Each structure stands twice: as structure tokens, then as C-alpha cells.
N, C-alpha and C positions, 0 to 999 in steps of 0.2 A: 625303319622304314619312314621316308618322309610322306607328309600329306600332299596330295595333288593340288598344285596352286590353279588359279585361273588361267594362267598362260600355259601352263602344261596341259590343262583340259583342253584348251583351244587346239593346242598343237597335236594331240592325240585324236582329237575328233577330225581336224582337218586331214590328217594321215589316213584315217580310216574311212572317210567319205570321198576323199579326193578333191574336197571343196576348198577353195582359198581360205586361208585363216580369217581373212576380214569378213568373208560370207558366214563363216561359223560364228564369229564374235556378233555379228549383226543379228543372226538367227536366235541366238541364246538370249541376246538382249530383248528382243521381241517376245520370246516366249515368257520370259520372266515379266515383262510389263502386262502380257496377256493373263497371266497367272493372278497376279495382284488385282486386276481389273476384275476378273472372274470371281474371285474370293470375295471382293467387295461388293459386287453386285448380287451373285448368286449363292454365296456361302460355300462354295467348294470349287476346286480345279484339279481335274483327274490327269495324271500323267500315266497312260496305259504301261503296266508292266512294272511300275515303279511304286505308285501310291498316290494319294490325293492330299492336297492343302484343304484344310476346312476351318471355317470360322466357327468357334465354339463360344457360348455364354458361360463364364465361370460364376458360380454362386458366391454369395457374401459369406465370409467364414470368420471364425476366431483364430488369432495366430498368437504368438509370443516374440516379445523382443528378446532376443538372445543374449543382448548385454545386461539387461535389467530382470529378465524373467517375467516382466508384466504383461498381462494380456491385452492384445489390440484387436481393433476390429479391421479386417480387410474387406474392402468393398468389393462388390459385384463388378466384373468387367469382361470384355469380350477379347479372346486371345486367338491367335492362329496356330494351328498344329498340323503336323504332317503325319498321316496315317500311311504306314508302309503296307503295300500289296503283298498278299500271301505268296505270290510267285517270286517276289524280291527276296522275302525273308527265306524261303526255300533255297533259292539260288547262292545266297549269301551264306546262310548257316548250314 
């Protein structure tokens, strides 16, 4: 089974909502922009029933260079993660 592409997603949402494909594309684009802005500003963006994007500070740690086996220091950094909602897990699994 093939993965759903962006155009297939837009087509499916347009059919389910009765909205024109252009409006669906615009809505998704604005939602993504809003999500990025909210995570940057407040540290999280919630999509009810699906989960939330969160900004997480990762601690500095030691790692290994797989080619040489040499121990290296990995600096601390901020990453974005998506935490899946319980309802979404139960619906899928």
C-alpha cells in the first residue's frame, strides 16, 4: 500500500468536507504556519484528537563515532517532537 501524498491528502479532504481543493490547501498551509509560530513562541501546539508538537531541550551527552569507535561529545540542543494523543493511539492500534 502506497503512502498518502500531499495531493492525495488534499483530494481526500476536499471530498470529505465539500470544500474546493484550493481552500483545503490554503487551510493546511495556514495551520502549518500557525503550528510553527506557536511552537517557537510557546513551546507547544496542540492538534485536538491527534497530539501536540513540543519544543524539547536535549541534554549534552557522549556518543560514539560508528566508523572509528571514538567517543565524541554531542552538544545540547533544542529539538521539535510530536507527542501522539492517547485517543489517536487507541484509534490506530
